[in-house]
C-alpha positions in Angstrom: 67.4 131.1 110.9 70.0 132.8 108.9 68.8 136.2 110.0 69.0 135.1 113.6 72.4 133.7 113.1 73.6 137.0 111.6 72.3 138.9 114.5 73.8 136.5 117.0 77.1 136.6 115.0 77.7 140.1 116.2 77.9 138.7 119.8 79.3 135.3 119.1 83.0 135.0 118.4 84.1 131.8 116.6 87.6 130.7 117.5 89.4 127.5 116.8 90.4 126.6 113.3 87.2 128.1 111.8 88.0 131.4 113.4 91.6 131.3 112.3 90.6 130.9 108.7 87.9 133.5 108.9 85.1 131.0 108.4 83.1 132.0 111.5 80.4 134.0 109.7 80.0 131.2 107.1 79.7 128.7 109.9 77.0 130.6 111.7 75.0 131.5 108.6 75.1 128.2 106.8 74.2 125.7 109.6 71.7 125.5 112.3 72.7 125.1 116.0 71.9 121.4 115.9 74.0 120.9 112.7 76.9 122.8 114.2 76.8 120.8 117.4 76.7 117.6 115.4 79.8 118.5 113.4 81.7 119.5 116.5 81.1 116.0 118.0 82.7 114.4 115.0 86.0 115.7 116.2 85.7 114.0 119.5 88.0 111.0 119.6 91.2 109.4 120.8 93.4 111.7 118.6 91.8 114.9 120.1 92.2 115.8 123.8 89.0 115.3 125.8 86.9 118.4 126.2 88.5 120.3 123.4 86.6 122.0 120.5 89.1 122.3 117.6 86.6 123.7 115.1 85.3 126.7 117.2 87.5 127.2 120.3 90.9 125.3 120.4 93.3 126.1 117.6 96.3 124.1 116.5 95.0 120.6 117.1 94.1 119.5 113.6 97.3 120.2 111.7 95.6 121.9 108.7 97.4 124.6 106.8 94.6 126.2 104.7 90.9 126.9 104.8 90.3 124.4 102.0 92.3 121.8 104.0 90.2 122.3 107.1 86.9 122.0 105.1 88.0 118.9 103.3 88.9 117.3 106.7 85.4 118.3 108.0 83.7 116.8 104.9 85.7 113.6 105.4 84.3 113.4 108.9 80.8 113.8 107.4 81.3 111.0 104.9 80.4 108.2 107.3 76.6 108.6 107.2 74.4 109.1 104.2 72.2 111.5 106.1 75.3 113.8 106.4 75.9 114.0 102.7 74.0 117.4 102.3 76.1 118.9 105.1 79.3 117.6 103.4 78.2 119.1 100.1 77.8 122.5 101.6 81.2 122.2 103.3 82.9 121.2 100.0 81.2 124.0 98.1 82.8 126.5 100.5 86.1 124.6 100.2 86.0 125.0 96.5 85.2 128.7 96.8 88.0 129.3 99.3 90.6 127.4 97.3 89.7 129.3 94.1 89.8 132.7 95.9 93.1 131.9 97.5 94.6 130.3 94.3 95.1 127.2 96.4 95.4 124.6 93.6 96.4 121.8 95.8 93.5 122.5 98.1 91.2 122.5 95.0 92.6 119.2 93.9 91.9 117.6 97.3 88.5 119.3 97.4 87.4 117.6 94.2 88.9 114.3 95.4 86.7 114.4 98.4 83.7 115.3 96.3 84.4 112.2 94.2 84.8 110.0 97.2 81.6 111.1 99.0 79.4 110.8 96.0 80.8 107.4 94.9 80.3 106.2 98.5 76.6 106.9 98.4 75.9 106.3 94.7 73.4 103.6 95.6 71.3 105.9 97.7 71.2 109.2 95.7 70.2 109.4 92.0 72.5 112.4 91.4 75.6 110.9 93.0 77.2 109.6 89.8 76.7 112.8 87.9 78.1 114.9 90.7 81.1 112.5 91.0 81.7 112.6 87.2 81.6 116.4 87.2 84.2 116.6 90.0 86.4 114.2 88.0 86.5 116.6 85.1 87.1 119.6 87.3 90.1 117.7 88.9 91.4 116.7 85.5 91.4 120.3 84.3 93.9 121.4 86.9 96.0 118.3 86.9 98.9 119.8 84.9 99.2 122.7 87.3 98.9 120.5 90.4 101.7 118.2 89.2 104.2 121.1 89.5 103.1 121.8 93.1 103.3 118.1 94.1 106.8 117.8 92.6 107.9 121.0 94.4 106.6 120.0 97.8 107.2 116.2 97.6 110.1 116.0 95.3 111.2 112.5 96.5 107.7 110.9 96.2 105.9 109.6 93.1 102.7 111.3 92.1 99.7 109.7 93.9 96.6 108.2 92.4 94.4 110.7 90.6 90.8 109.8 91.4 89.5 112.1 88.6 91.3 110.3 85.9 90.7 106.9 87.5 87.0 107.1 87.9 86.3 109.1 84.8 87.9 106.4 82.7 86.0 103.7 84.7 82.6 105.5 84.1 83.2 105.8 80.4 84.4 102.2 80.1 81.3 101.0 81.8 79.2 102.9 79.3 81.1 101.3 76.4 82.7 104.7 75.5 86.2 103.2 75.0 87.8 105.9 72.9 87.5 108.7 75.4 88.2 106.3 78.3 91.4 105.3 76.5 92.4 108.9 75.9 92.0 109.7 79.6 94.2 106.7 80.6 96.9 107.8 78.2 96.8 111.3 79.5 97.0 110.1 83.1 100.0 107.9 82.2 101.8 110.6 80.3 101.5 113.0 83.3 102.9 110.4 85.6 100.0 109.7 88.0 100.2 106.4 89.9 98.0 103.6 88.7 97.7 100.5 86.5 97.4 102.6 83.4 99.3 100.3 81.0 96.9 97.4 81.8 93.9 99.7 81.4 95.2 101.0 78.1 95.7 97.5 76.8 92.3 96.4 77.9 90.4 99.4 76.4 92.4 99.3 73.2 91.3 95.7 72.8 87.7 96.5 73.6 87.8 99.4 71.2 89.1 97.2 68.4 86.4 94.6 69.1 83.7 97.4 69.1 84.9 98.9 65.8 83.3 97.2 62.7 85.8 95.2 60.7 85.5 95.9 56.9 86.7 93.5 54.2 87.8 94.9 50.9 86.2 93.3 47.9 87.2 93.2 44.3 85.8 95.6 41.8 83.5 92.9 40.4 81.9 92.7 43.8 82.3 88.9 43.8 84.5 88.5 46.9 87.7 89.6 48.7 90.6 90.9 46.7 
């Protein structure tokens, strides 16, 4: 199928947003005709003029600014059905590649956010979902300091949004009883200024950590009882 698509790609010209961001060859070589048609139909709705094909023909209808932004939007459209998860994963892998290649840190941030959302949504149906979500949390946390600067530059009057990587990584660890690293994550998120109920989480996990830590009582040198 990929060989056929590459041959046909010489004659097919992909326009729309995919063409604008030079994603046409990837589109043809990664998905079957049926899969491509399915994804095109996801953009048919009240917000899109009837008969248009914003992915492959009609440009300027989606309001996206980067390749990663387009692919994150497509992955979001694919998040409604569990059977589309594999398509969304392929889309988000390319979003990550494009964001890294273009040094698009904000695009990378939102790519990891969408990865977290999709896998948490279907965690009850796929055994690898939690591991994949947890991995994306750490990827998103690693770039948080750099992303903060971009957010403040572009949205200077707005507070930082919720950071799903910090939020869900802390929740995962807390559920496993690993309160010390969960507490450290909450403190880091709070110190960086990400929105959230970090003070309450820090208080709760500090209490849980103290209850988990064995309490030692000093005894006298004779060993007969407390000093």
